[in-house]
PyMOL commands that place a pseudoatom at each C-alpha (Angstrom):
pseudoatom trace, name=CA, resn=MET, resi=1, chain=A, elem=C, hetatm=0, pos=[-85.985, 85.403, -46.935]
pseudoatom trace, name=CA, resn=THR, resi=2, chain=A, elem=C, hetatm=0, pos=[-86.217, 88.977, -45.417]
pseudoatom trace, name=CA, resn=SER, resi=3, chain=A, elem=C, hetatm=0, pos=[-83.705, 89.794, -42.683]
pseudoatom trace, name=CA, resn=LYS, resi=4, chain=A, elem=C, hetatm=0, pos=[-85.567, 89.708, -40.317]
pseudoatom trace, name=CA, resn=GLU, resi=5, chain=A, elem=C, hetatm=0, pos=[-87.590, 86.828, -40.882]
pseudoatom trace, name=CA, resn=LYS, resi=6, chain=A, elem=C, hetatm=0, pos=[-83.748, 85.337, -40.226]
pseudoatom trace, name=CA, resn=GLU, resi=7, chain=A, elem=C, hetatm=0, pos=[-83.246, 86.365, -37.203]
pseudoatom trace, name=CA, resn=PHE, resi=8, chain=A, elem=C, hetatm=0, pos=[-86.418, 85.399, -35.878]
pseudoatom trace, name=CA, resn=LEU, resi=9, chain=A, elem=C, hetatm=0, pos=[-85.761, 82.188, -37.586]
pseudoatom trace, name=CA, resn=GLN, resi=10, chain=A, elem=C, hetatm=0, pos=[-82.610, 81.566, -35.220]
pseudoatom trace, name=CA, resn=LEU, resi=11, chain=A, elem=C, hetatm=0, pos=[-84.796, 83.339, -32.657]
pseudoatom trace, name=CA, resn=ILE, resi=12, chain=A, elem=C, hetatm=0, pos=[-86.668, 79.793, -32.721]
pseudoatom trace, name=CA, resn=LYS, resi=13, chain=A, elem=C, hetatm=0, pos=[-84.350, 77.269, -33.034]
pseudoatom trace, name=CA, resn=ASP, resi=14, chain=A, elem=C, hetatm=0, pos=[-81.888, 78.969, -30.279]
pseudoatom trace, name=CA, resn=ASN, resi=15, chain=A, elem=C, hetatm=0, pos=[-85.229, 78.792, -28.248]
pseudoatom trace, name=CA, resn=GLN, resi=16, chain=A, elem=C, hetatm=0, pos=[-87.254, 76.372, -29.170]
pseudoatom trace, name=CA, resn=GLY, resi=17, chain=A, elem=C, hetatm=0, pos=[-86.276, 73.778, -25.878]
pseudoatom trace, name=CA, resn=LEU, resi=18, chain=A, elem=C, hetatm=0, pos=[-88.637, 77.205, -24.282]
pseudoatom trace, name=CA, resn=ILE, resi=19, chain=A, elem=C, hetatm=0, pos=[-91.650, 76.319, -26.002]
pseudoatom trace, name=CA, resn=ILE, resi=20, chain=A, elem=C, hetatm=0, pos=[-91.173, 73.047, -26.131]
pseudoatom trace, name=CA, resn=LYS, resi=21, chain=A, elem=C, hetatm=0, pos=[-91.640, 72.296, -23.167]
pseudoatom trace, name=CA, resn=VAL, resi=22, chain=A, elem=C, hetatm=0, pos=[-93.915, 75.197, -22.478]
pseudoatom trace, name=CA, resn=SER, resi=23, chain=A, elem=C, hetatm=0, pos=[-96.339, 72.820, -24.270]
pseudoatom trace, name=CA, resn=ARG, resi=24, chain=A, elem=C, hetatm=0, pos=[-95.498, 69.492, -23.219]
pseudoatom trace, name=CA, resn=LEU, resi=25, chain=A, elem=C, hetatm=0, pos=[-96.485, 71.290, -19.572]
pseudoatom trace, name=CA, resn=TYR, resi=26, chain=A, elem=C, hetatm=0, pos=[-100.069, 72.587, -21.083]
pseudoatom trace, name=CA, resn=THR, resi=27, chain=A, elem=C, hetatm=0, pos=[-101.085, 69.625, -22.869]
pseudoatom trace, name=CA, resn=SER, resi=28, chain=A, elem=C, hetatm=0, pos=[-102.133, 65.982, -22.733]
pseudoatom trace, name=CA, resn=SER, resi=29, chain=A, elem=C, hetatm=0, pos=[-101.359, 64.805, -26.000]
pseudoatom trace, name=CA, resn=ALA, resi=30, chain=A, elem=C, hetatm=0, pos=[-98.329, 64.990, -28.137]
pseudoatom trace, name=CA, resn=GLU, resi=31, chain=A, elem=C, hetatm=0, pos=[-100.803, 66.192, -31.082]
pseudoatom trace, name=CA, resn=ASP, resi=32, chain=A, elem=C, hetatm=0, pos=[-101.802, 68.676, -28.532]
pseudoatom trace, name=CA, resn=GLU, resi=33, chain=A, elem=C, hetatm=0, pos=[-98.068, 69.512, -28.062]
pseudoatom trace, name=CA, resn=GLU, resi=34, chain=A, elem=C, hetatm=0, pos=[-98.292, 70.308, -31.339]
pseudoatom trace, name=CA, resn=ASP, resi=35, chain=A, elem=C, hetatm=0, pos=[-101.120, 72.540, -31.786]
pseudoatom trace, name=CA, resn=LEU, resi=36, chain=A, elem=C, hetatm=0, pos=[-99.885, 74.923, -28.924]
pseudoatom trace, name=CA, resn=PHE, resi=37, chain=A, elem=C, hetatm=0, pos=[-95.923, 74.890, -30.373]
pseudoatom trace, name=CA, resn=GLN, resi=38, chain=A, elem=C, hetatm=0, pos=[-96.679, 76.543, -33.225]
pseudoatom trace, name=CA, resn=GLU, resi=39, chain=A, elem=C, hetatm=0, pos=[-99.910, 78.857, -31.504]
pseudoatom trace, name=CA, resn=ILE, resi=40, chain=A, elem=C, hetatm=0, pos=[-97.331, 79.571, -29.659]
pseudoatom trace, name=CA, resn=VAL, resi=41, chain=A, elem=C, hetatm=0, pos=[-94.595, 80.443, -32.636]
pseudoatom trace, name=CA, resn=LEU, resi=42, chain=A, elem=C, hetatm=0, pos=[-97.534, 82.425, -34.291]
pseudoatom trace, name=CA, resn=GLN, resi=43, chain=A, elem=C, hetatm=0, pos=[-98.398, 84.791, -31.416]
pseudoatom trace, name=CA, resn=LEU, resi=44, chain=A, elem=C, hetatm=0, pos=[-94.022, 85.082, -31.033]
pseudoatom trace, name=CA, resn=TRP, resi=45, chain=A, elem=C, hetatm=0, pos=[-94.411, 86.483, -34.642]
pseudoatom trace, name=CA, resn=ARG, resi=46, chain=A, elem=C, hetatm=0, pos=[-97.225, 88.642, -33.807]
pseudoatom trace, name=CA, resn=SER, resi=47, chain=A, elem=C, hetatm=0, pos=[-95.287, 90.540, -31.134]
pseudoatom trace, name=CA, resn=PHE, resi=48, chain=A, elem=C, hetatm=0, pos=[-91.860, 90.307, -32.465]
pseudoatom trace, name=CA, resn=ASP, resi=49, chain=A, elem=C, hetatm=0, pos=[-92.753, 93.651, -33.446]
pseudoatom trace, name=CA, resn=THR, resi=50, chain=A, elem=C, hetatm=0, pos=[-93.494, 94.909, -30.199]
pseudoatom trace, name=CA, resn=PHE, resi=51, chain=A, elem=C, hetatm=0, pos=[-89.782, 93.411, -28.082]
pseudoatom trace, name=CA, resn=LYS, resi=52, chain=A, elem=C, hetatm=0, pos=[-88.092, 96.410, -26.570]
pseudoatom trace, name=CA, resn=GLY, resi=53, chain=A, elem=C, hetatm=0, pos=[-85.158, 95.050, -24.977]
pseudoatom trace, name=CA, resn=ASN, resi=54, chain=A, elem=C, hetatm=0, pos=[-85.701, 96.492, -21.811]
pseudoatom trace, name=CA, resn=SER, resi=55, chain=A, elem=C, hetatm=0, pos=[-85.991, 92.516, -20.894]
pseudoatom trace, name=CA, resn=LYS, resi=56, chain=A, elem=C, hetatm=0, pos=[-83.536, 89.508, -21.849]
pseudoatom trace, name=CA, resn=ILE, resi=57, chain=A, elem=C, hetatm=0, pos=[-85.634, 87.578, -24.919]
pseudoatom trace, name=CA, resn=SER, resi=58, chain=A, elem=C, hetatm=0, pos=[-86.008, 85.053, -23.231]
pseudoatom trace, name=CA, resn=THR, resi=59, chain=A, elem=C, hetatm=0, pos=[-88.012, 86.542, -20.324]
pseudoatom trace, name=CA, resn=TRP, resi=60, chain=A, elem=C, hetatm=0, pos=[-90.067, 88.327, -23.393]
pseudoatom trace, name=CA, resn=MET, resi=61, chain=A, elem=C, hetatm=0, pos=[-90.147, 84.256, -25.051]
pseudoatom trace, name=CA, resn=TYR, resi=62, chain=A, elem=C, hetatm=0, pos=[-92.072, 82.816, -22.224]
pseudoatom trace, name=CA, resn=ARG, resi=63, chain=A, elem=C, hetatm=0, pos=[-94.024, 85.796, -21.244]
pseudoatom trace, name=CA, resn=VAL, resi=64, chain=A, elem=C, hetatm=0, pos=[-96.293, 85.270, -24.743]
pseudoatom trace, name=CA, resn=ALA, resi=65, chain=A, elem=C, hetatm=0, pos=[-95.860, 81.486, -24.284]
pseudoatom trace, name=CA, resn=LEU, resi=66, chain=A, elem=C, hetatm=0, pos=[-97.001, 81.442, -20.953]
pseudoatom trace, name=CA, resn=ASN, resi=67, chain=A, elem=C, hetatm=0, pos=[-100.483, 84.043, -22.353]
pseudoatom trace, name=CA, resn=THR, resi=68, chain=A, elem=C, hetatm=0, pos=[-100.569, 81.696, -25.428]
pseudoatom trace, name=CA, resn=ALA, resi=69, chain=A, elem=C, hetatm=0, pos=[-100.589, 79.066, -23.133]
pseudoatom trace, name=CA, resn=ILE, resi=70, chain=A, elem=C, hetatm=0, pos=[-102.488, 79.168, -20.458]
pseudoatom trace, name=CA, resn=THR, resi=71, chain=A, elem=C, hetatm=0, pos=[-105.027, 81.572, -23.356]
pseudoatom trace, name=CA, resn=THR, resi=72, chain=A, elem=C, hetatm=0, pos=[-105.172, 78.281, -24.853]
pseudoatom trace, name=CA, resn=PHE, resi=73, chain=A, elem=C, hetatm=0, pos=[-105.505, 76.169, -22.359]
pseudoatom trace, name=CA, resn=ARG, resi=74, chain=A, elem=C, hetatm=0, pos=[-108.523, 78.152, -20.771]
pseudoatom trace, name=CA, resn=LYS, resi=75, chain=A, elem=C, hetatm=0, pos=[-110.475, 78.280, -23.674]
pseudoatom trace, name=CA, resn=LYS, resi=76, chain=A, elem=C, hetatm=0, pos=[-110.534, 74.091, -23.941]
pseudoatom trace, name=CA, resn=THR, resi=77, chain=A, elem=C, hetatm=0, pos=[-111.405, 74.035, -19.883]
pseudoatom trace, name=CA, resn=LYS, resi=78, chain=A, elem=C, hetatm=0, pos=[-114.809, 75.949, -21.144]
pseudoatom trace, name=CA, resn=SER, resi=79, chain=A, elem=C, hetatm=0, pos=[-115.725, 72.513, -23.503]
pseudoatom trace, name=CA, resn=PRO, resi=80, chain=A, elem=C, hetatm=0, pos=[-116.496, 70.056, -22.501]
pseudoatom trace, name=CA, resn=LYS, resi=81, chain=A, elem=C, hetatm=0, pos=[-113.399, 67.016, -21.101]
pseudoatom trace, name=CA, resn=THR, resi=82, chain=A, elem=C, hetatm=0, pos=[-113.319, 64.055, -23.405]
pseudoatom trace, name=CA, resn=ASP, resi=83, chain=A, elem=C, hetatm=0, pos=[-109.390, 62.417, -22.240]
pseudoatom trace, name=CA, resn=GLU, resi=84, chain=A, elem=C, hetatm=0, pos=[-108.810, 61.871, -18.782]
pseudoatom trace, name=CA, resn=LEU, resi=85, chain=A, elem=C, hetatm=0, pos=[-105.870, 63.151, -17.709]
pseudoatom trace, name=CA, resn=GLN, resi=86, chain=A, elem=C, hetatm=0, pos=[-103.103, 60.667, -19.705]
pseudoatom trace, name=CA, resn=ASP, resi=87, chain=A, elem=C, hetatm=0, pos=[-99.448, 59.347, -18.688]
pseudoatom trace, name=CA, resn=PHE, resi=88, chain=A, elem=C, hetatm=0, pos=[-97.006, 62.009, -20.548]
pseudoatom trace, name=CA, resn=HIS, resi=89, chain=A, elem=C, hetatm=0, pos=[-94.609, 59.719, -23.096]
pseudoatom trace, name=CA, resn=TYR, resi=90, chain=A, elem=C, hetatm=0, pos=[-90.789, 60.806, -24.428]
pseudoatom trace, name=CA, resn=LYS, resi=91, chain=A, elem=C, hetatm=0, pos=[-90.548, 60.454, -28.617]
pseudoatom trace, name=CA, resn=ASP, resi=92, chain=A, elem=C, hetatm=0, pos=[-87.779, 62.463, -27.810]
pseudoatom trace, name=CA, resn=PHE, resi=93, chain=A, elem=C, hetatm=0, pos=[-86.256, 61.369, -25.026]
pseudoatom trace, name=CA, resn=VAL, resi=94, chain=A, elem=C, hetatm=0, pos=[-82.777, 58.880, -25.482]
pseudoatom trace, name=CA, resn=GLU, resi=95, chain=A, elem=C, hetatm=0, pos=[-81.972, 58.254, -22.261]
pseudoatom trace, name=CA, resn=ASP, resi=96, chain=A, elem=C, hetatm=0, pos=[-81.740, 54.553, -21.733]
pseudoatom trace, name=CA, resn=ASP, resi=97, chain=A, elem=C, hetatm=0, pos=[-82.686, 54.337, -18.718]
pseudoatom trace, name=CA, resn=ARG, resi=98, chain=A, elem=C, hetatm=0, pos=[-86.445, 52.784, -17.296]
pseudoatom trace, name=CA, resn=GLU, resi=99, chain=A, elem=C, hetatm=0, pos=[-86.156, 54.534, -13.630]
pseudoatom trace, name=CA, resn=LYS, resi=100, chain=A, elem=C, hetatm=0, pos=[-85.408, 57.604, -14.560]
pseudoatom trace, name=CA, resn=GLN, resi=101, chain=A, elem=C, hetatm=0, pos=[-87.866, 58.320, -16.866]
pseudoatom trace, name=CA, resn=ALA, resi=102, chain=A, elem=C, hetatm=0, pos=[-90.746, 56.941, -15.247]
pseudoatom trace, name=CA, resn=GLN, resi=103, chain=A, elem=C, hetatm=0, pos=[-89.465, 59.744, -12.773]
pseudoatom trace, name=CA, resn=ILE, resi=104, chain=A, elem=C, hetatm=0, pos=[-89.281, 62.591, -15.414]
pseudoatom trace, name=CA, resn=SER, resi=105, chain=A, elem=C, hetatm=0, pos=[-92.827, 61.149, -17.160]
pseudoatom trace, name=CA, resn=LEU, resi=106, chain=A, elem=C, hetatm=0, pos=[-94.236, 61.401, -13.476]
pseudoatom trace, name=CA, resn=LEU, resi=107, chain=A, elem=C, hetatm=0, pos=[-93.033, 64.539, -12.130]
pseudoatom trace, name=CA, resn=TYR, resi=108, chain=A, elem=C, hetatm=0, pos=[-94.291, 65.898, -15.965]
pseudoatom trace, name=CA, resn=LYS, resi=109, chain=A, elem=C, hetatm=0, pos=[-97.619, 64.539, -14.879]
pseudoatom trace, name=CA, resn=VAL, resi=110, chain=A, elem=C, hetatm=0, pos=[-98.154, 66.023, -11.444]
pseudoatom trace, name=CA, resn=ILE, resi=111, chain=A, elem=C, hetatm=0, pos=[-96.942, 68.844, -12.938]
pseudoatom trace, name=CA, resn=LYS, resi=112, chain=A, elem=C, hetatm=0, pos=[-99.834, 69.732, -14.996]
pseudoatom trace, name=CA, resn=MET, resi=113, chain=A, elem=C, hetatm=0, pos=[-101.900, 68.697, -11.870]
pseudoatom trace, name=CA, resn=LEU, resi=114, chain=A, elem=C, hetatm=0, pos=[-101.039, 72.170, -11.587]
pseudoatom trace, name=CA, resn=PRO, resi=115, chain=A, elem=C, hetatm=0, pos=[-103.151, 76.044, -11.433]
pseudoatom trace, name=CA, resn=ASN, resi=116, chain=A, elem=C, hetatm=0, pos=[-101.769, 76.998, -14.734]
pseudoatom trace, name=CA, resn=VAL, resi=117, chain=A, elem=C, hetatm=0, pos=[-99.435, 80.698, -12.386]
pseudoatom trace, name=CA, resn=GLU, resi=118, chain=A, elem=C, hetatm=0, pos=[-97.829, 77.248, -10.333]
pseudoatom trace, name=CA, resn=ARG, resi=119, chain=A, elem=C, hetatm=0, pos=[-97.398, 75.761, -13.639]
pseudoatom trace, name=CA, resn=ALA, resi=120, chain=A, elem=C, hetatm=0, pos=[-95.012, 78.051, -14.537]
pseudoatom trace, name=CA, resn=ILE, resi=121, chain=A, elem=C, hetatm=0, pos=[-93.423, 78.900, -11.940]
pseudoatom trace, name=CA, resn=VAL, resi=122, chain=A, elem=C, hetatm=0, pos=[-92.052, 75.201, -11.499]
pseudoatom trace, name=CA, resn=THR, resi=123, chain=A, elem=C, hetatm=0, pos=[-91.238, 75.487, -15.407]
pseudoatom trace, name=CA, resn=MET, resi=124, chain=A, elem=C, hetatm=0, pos=[-89.496, 78.156, -14.844]
pseudoatom trace, name=CA, resn=TYR, resi=125, chain=A, elem=C, hetatm=0, pos=[-87.641, 77.136, -12.163]
pseudoatom trace, name=CA, resn=LEU, resi=126, chain=A, elem=C, hetatm=0, pos=[-86.471, 74.051, -13.452]
pseudoatom trace, name=CA, resn=ASP, resi=127, chain=A, elem=C, hetatm=0, pos=[-85.019, 75.907, -16.841]
pseudoatom trace, name=CA, resn=ASP, resi=128, chain=A, elem=C, hetatm=0, pos=[-83.119, 76.887, -14.277]
pseudoatom trace, name=CA, resn=LEU, resi=129, chain=A, elem=C, hetatm=0, pos=[-84.362, 81.356, -14.764]
pseudoatom trace, name=CA, resn=PRO, resi=130, chain=A, elem=C, hetatm=0, pos=[-83.493, 83.062, -11.583]
pseudoatom trace, name=CA, resn=TYR, resi=131, chain=A, elem=C, hetatm=0, pos=[-86.272, 84.256, -9.193]
pseudoatom trace, name=CA, resn=ARG, resi=132, chain=A, elem=C, hetatm=0, pos=[-86.344, 87.391, -11.025]
pseudoatom trace, name=CA, resn=ASP, resi=133, chain=A, elem=C, hetatm=0, pos=[-86.575, 86.419, -14.262]
pseudoatom trace, name=CA, resn=ILE, resi=134, chain=A, elem=C, hetatm=0, pos=[-89.602, 84.655, -12.508]
pseudoatom trace, name=CA, resn=ALA, resi=135, chain=A, elem=C, hetatm=0, pos=[-91.697, 87.169, -10.783]
pseudoatom trace, name=CA, resn=GLU, resi=136, chain=A, elem=C, hetatm=0, pos=[-90.789, 89.324, -13.570]
pseudoatom trace, name=CA, resn=ASN, resi=137, chain=A, elem=C, hetatm=0, pos=[-92.461, 87.491, -16.377]
pseudoatom trace, name=CA, resn=LEU, resi=138, chain=A, elem=C, hetatm=0, pos=[-95.517, 86.900, -13.523]
pseudoatom trace, name=CA, resn=GLY, resi=139, chain=A, elem=C, hetatm=0, pos=[-95.644, 89.999, -12.432]
pseudoatom trace, name=CA, resn=ILE, resi=140, chain=A, elem=C, hetatm=0, pos=[-95.143, 89.033, -8.880]
pseudoatom trace, name=CA, resn=THR, resi=141, chain=A, elem=C, hetatm=0, pos=[-92.001, 90.234, -6.572]
pseudoatom trace, name=CA, resn=GLU, resi=142, chain=A, elem=C, hetatm=0, pos=[-89.025, 87.963, -6.423]
pseudoatom trace, name=CA, resn=VAL, resi=143, chain=A, elem=C, hetatm=0, pos=[-89.472, 87.233, -2.310]
pseudoatom trace, name=CA, resn=ASN, resi=144, chain=A, elem=C, hetatm=0, pos=[-93.771, 86.138, -3.446]
pseudoatom trace, name=CA, resn=ALA, resi=145, chain=A, elem=C, hetatm=0, pos=[-91.488, 83.805, -6.399]
pseudoatom trace, name=CA, resn=ARG, resi=146, chain=A, elem=C, hetatm=0, pos=[-89.258, 81.896, -4.148]
pseudoatom trace, name=CA, resn=VAL, resi=147, chain=A, elem=C, hetatm=0, pos=[-91.548, 81.292, -1.190]
pseudoatom trace, name=CA, resn=LYS, resi=148, chain=A, elem=C, hetatm=0, pos=[-94.425, 79.993, -4.193]
pseudoatom trace, name=CA, resn=MET, resi=149, chain=A, elem=C, hetatm=0, pos=[-91.454, 77.786, -5.107]
pseudoatom trace, name=CA, resn=ASN, resi=150, chain=A, elem=C, hetatm=0, pos=[-90.296, 76.782, -2.266]
pseudoatom trace, name=CA, resn=ARG, resi=151, chain=A, elem=C, hetatm=0, pos=[-94.760, 76.365, -1.639]
pseudoatom trace, name=CA, resn=LEU, resi=152, chain=A, elem=C, hetatm=0, pos=[-94.534, 73.865, -4.309]
pseudoatom trace, name=CA, resn=LYS, resi=153, chain=A, elem=C, hetatm=0, pos=[-91.981, 71.953, -3.673]
pseudoatom trace, name=CA, resn=LYS, resi=154, chain=A, elem=C, hetatm=0, pos=[-93.775, 69.996, -0.957]
pseudoatom trace, name=CA, resn=THR, resi=155, chain=A, elem=C, hetatm=0, pos=[-95.914, 69.867, -2.643]
pseudoatom trace, name=CA, resn=LEU, resi=156, chain=A, elem=C, hetatm=0, pos=[-94.733, 68.112, -5.545]
pseudoatom trace, name=CA, resn=LYS, resi=157, chain=A, elem=C, hetatm=0, pos=[-92.864, 66.183, -2.852]
pseudoatom trace, name=CA, resn=GLN, resi=158, chain=A, elem=C, hetatm=0, pos=[-96.538, 65.220, -2.370]
pseudoatom trace, name=CA, resn=LEU, resi=159, chain=A, elem=C, hetatm=0, pos=[-98.292, 64.649, -5.356]
pseudoatom trace, name=CA, resn=MET, resi=160, chain=A, elem=C, hetatm=0, pos=[-95.029, 62.301, -6.906]
pseudoatom trace, name=CA, resn=GLU, resi=161, chain=A, elem=C, hetatm=0, pos=[-95.217, 60.352, -3.081]
pseudoatom trace, name=CA, resn=ARG, resi=162, chain=A, elem=C, hetatm=0, pos=[-99.141, 59.547, -4.109]
pseudoatom trace, name=CA, resn=TYR, resi=163, chain=A, elem=C, hetatm=0, pos=[-98.779, 58.944, -7.438]
pseudoatom trace, name=CA, resn=ALA, resi=164, chain=A, elem=C, hetatm=0, pos=[-95.689, 56.439, -7.629]
for i in range(1, 164): cmd.bond("trace and resi %d" % i, "trace and resi %d" % (i + 1))
show_as sticks, trace
zoom trace
Protein backbone atom coordinates (compact mmCIF):
# COMPACT_ATOMS: atom_id res chain seq x y z
CA MET A 1 0.00 0.00 0.00
CA THR A 2 1.40 3.38 -0.99
CA SER A 3 1.62 6.36 1.35
CA LYS A 4 -1.07 8.08 -0.76
CA GLU A 5 -3.44 5.15 -0.23
CA LYS A 6 -2.70 5.11 3.51
CA GLU A 7 -3.32 8.86 3.73
CA PHE A 8 -6.62 8.49 1.86
CA LEU A 9 -7.81 5.60 4.03
CA GLN A 10 -7.03 7.58 7.18
CA LEU A 11 -8.91 10.55 5.76
CA ILE A 12 -11.98 8.38 5.12
CA LYS A 13 -11.73 6.85 8.59
CA ASP A 14 -11.44 10.27 10.25
CA ASN A 15 -14.38 11.70 8.29
CA GLN A 16 -16.64 8.70 7.84
CA GLY A 17 -19.39 10.39 9.88
CA LEU A 18 -19.66 13.14 7.29
CA ILE A 19 -20.04 10.57 4.48
CA ILE A 20 -22.55 8.50 6.45
CA LYS A 21 -24.66 11.57 7.23
CA VAL A 22 -24.83 12.62 3.58
CA SER A 23 -25.56 9.03 2.54
CA ARG A 24 -28.42 8.75 5.05
CA LEU A 25 -30.05 11.99 4.04
CA TYR A 26 -30.07 11.27 0.32
CA THR A 27 -31.34 7.69 0.39
CA SER A 28 -34.40 5.85 1.65
CA SER A 29 -33.03 2.36 2.28
CA ALA A 30 -30.02 0.82 3.96
CA GLU A 31 -28.93 -0.75 0.67
CA ASP A 32 -29.05 2.59 -1.17
CA GLU A 33 -27.20 4.20 1.74
CA GLU A 34 -24.35 1.69 1.42
CA ASP A 35 -24.25 2.16 -2.36
CA LEU A 36 -24.10 5.94 -2.03
CA PHE A 37 -21.40 5.68 0.65
CA GLN A 38 -19.28 3.60 -1.72
CA GLU A 39 -19.92 5.97 -4.61
CA ILE A 40 -18.88 8.96 -2.50
CA VAL A 41 -15.67 7.22 -1.42
CA LEU A 42 -14.95 6.35 -5.05
CA GLN A 43 -15.48 9.96 -6.14
CA LEU A 44 -13.29 11.18 -3.28
CA TRP A 45 -10.53 8.82 -4.40
CA ARG A 46 -10.86 9.93 -8.03
CA SER A 47 -10.55 13.58 -7.04
CA PHE A 48 -8.05 13.13 -4.20
CA ASP A 49 -5.17 14.40 -6.33
CA THR A 50 -7.10 17.58 -7.18
CA PHE A 51 -7.39 18.74 -3.57
CA LYS A 52 -5.04 21.69 -3.34
CA GLY A 53 -5.50 22.58 0.32
CA ASN A 54 -7.15 25.94 -0.41
CA SER A 55 -9.99 24.99 1.92
CA LYS A 56 -10.43 22.65 4.84
CA ILE A 57 -10.38 18.98 3.93
CA SER A 58 -13.87 18.59 5.40
CA THR A 59 -15.17 21.39 3.16
CA TRP A 60 -13.74 19.64 0.10
CA MET A 61 -15.16 16.30 1.24
CA TYR A 62 -18.61 17.84 1.78
CA ARG A 63 -18.53 19.35 -1.68
CA VAL A 64 -17.64 16.01 -3.30
CA ALA A 65 -20.11 14.06 -1.12
CA LEU A 66 -23.02 16.43 -1.75
CA ASN A 67 -22.34 16.65 -5.49
CA THR A 68 -22.20 12.86 -5.69
CA ALA A 69 -25.39 12.48 -3.64
CA ILE A 70 -27.29 15.05 -5.68
CA THR A 71 -26.11 13.57 -8.97
CA THR A 72 -27.11 10.09 -7.80
CA PHE A 73 -30.44 11.42 -6.54
CA ARG A 74 -31.15 13.07 -9.90
CA LYS A 75 -30.39 9.85 -11.75
CA LYS A 76 -32.78 7.92 -9.52
CA THR A 77 -35.59 10.48 -9.81
CA LYS A 78 -35.49 10.13 -13.59
CA SER A 79 -36.37 6.45 -13.23
CA PRO A 80 -39.87 5.41 -12.15
CA LYS A 81 -40.42 5.48 -8.39
CA THR A 82 -41.39 2.17 -6.85
CA ASP A 83 -41.19 3.00 -3.15
CA GLU A 84 -42.79 5.66 -1.03
CA LEU A 85 -40.65 7.56 1.45
CA GLN A 86 -39.78 5.08 4.17
CA ASP A 87 -38.99 5.73 7.80
CA PHE A 88 -35.31 5.51 8.52
CA HIS A 89 -34.23 2.92 11.07
CA TYR A 90 -30.92 3.31 12.85
CA LYS A 91 -29.12 0.00 13.06
CA ASP A 92 -26.05 1.49 14.69
CA PHE A 93 -27.83 3.85 17.06
CA VAL A 94 -26.77 3.04 20.60
CA GLU A 95 -29.09 5.37 22.48
CA ASP A 96 -31.77 3.52 24.46
CA ASP A 97 -34.10 6.49 24.80
CA ARG A 98 -37.01 5.54 22.51
CA GLU A 99 -38.57 9.00 22.54
CA LYS A 100 -35.28 10.56 21.50
CA GLN A 101 -34.85 7.92 18.79
CA ALA A 102 -38.34 8.68 17.50
CA GLN A 103 -37.57 12.42 17.36
CA ILE A 104 -34.31 11.83 15.51
CA SER A 105 -36.00 9.46 13.09
CA LEU A 106 -38.73 12.03 12.46
CA LEU A 107 -36.12 14.74 11.93
CA TYR A 108 -34.34 12.67 9.29
CA LYS A 109 -37.68 11.87 7.66
CA VAL A 110 -38.63 15.54 7.32
CA ILE A 111 -35.13 16.56 6.22
CA LYS A 112 -35.46 14.06 3.38
CA MET A 113 -38.59 15.93 2.26
CA LEU A 114 -36.58 19.09 1.60
CA PRO A 115 -35.15 19.99 -1.82
CA ASN A 116 -31.49 19.04 -2.37
CA VAL A 117 -29.87 22.38 -1.60
CA GLU A 118 -31.90 22.90 1.56
CA ARG A 119 -31.13 19.35 2.65
CA ALA A 120 -27.43 20.07 2.17
CA ILE A 121 -27.66 23.25 4.26
CA VAL A 122 -29.36 21.40 7.12
CA THR A 123 -26.86 18.54 6.91
CA MET A 124 -23.90 20.85 7.26
CA TYR A 125 -25.63 22.90 9.98
CA LEU A 126 -26.28 19.75 12.00
CA ASP A 127 -22.62 18.91 11.62
CA ASP A 128 -21.78 22.29 13.25
CA LEU A 129 -20.12 23.73 10.16
CA PRO A 130 -19.82 27.51 10.36
CA TYR A 131 -22.01 29.49 7.97
CA ARG A 132 -18.87 30.57 6.13
CA ASP A 133 -18.11 26.92 5.25
CA ILE A 134 -21.74 26.19 4.35
CA ALA A 135 -21.74 29.19 2.03
CA GLU A 136 -18.42 28.17 0.47
CA ASN A 137 -19.64 24.62 -0.15
CA LEU A 138 -22.81 25.79 -1.86
CA GLY A 139 -21.42 28.82 -3.67
CA ILE A 140 -23.66 31.30 -1.87
CA THR A 141 -22.96 34.20 0.46
CA GLU A 142 -22.65 33.69 4.20
CA VAL A 143 -25.64 35.99 4.75
CA ASN A 144 -27.69 33.92 2.31
CA ALA A 145 -26.72 30.72 4.14
CA ARG A 146 -27.87 32.25 7.45
CA VAL A 147 -31.17 33.45 6.00
CA LYS A 148 -31.85 30.09 4.37
CA MET A 149 -31.06 28.22 7.60
CA ASN A 150 -33.37 30.43 9.65
CA ARG A 151 -36.18 29.78 7.18
CA LEU A 152 -35.37 26.07 7.18
CA LYS A 153 -35.61 25.92 10.98
CA LYS A 154 -39.20 27.20 10.73
CA THR A 155 -39.99 24.79 7.90
CA LEU A 156 -38.54 21.82 9.77
CA LYS A 157 -40.48 22.74 12.92
CA GLN A 158 -43.71 22.89 10.92
CA LEU A 159 -43.00 19.58 9.19
CA MET A 160 -42.13 17.89 12.46
CA GLU A 161 -45.35 19.14 14.06
CA ARG A 162 -47.34 17.93 11.07
CA TYR A 163 -45.81 14.44 10.99
CA ALA A 164 -45.40 13.92 14.76
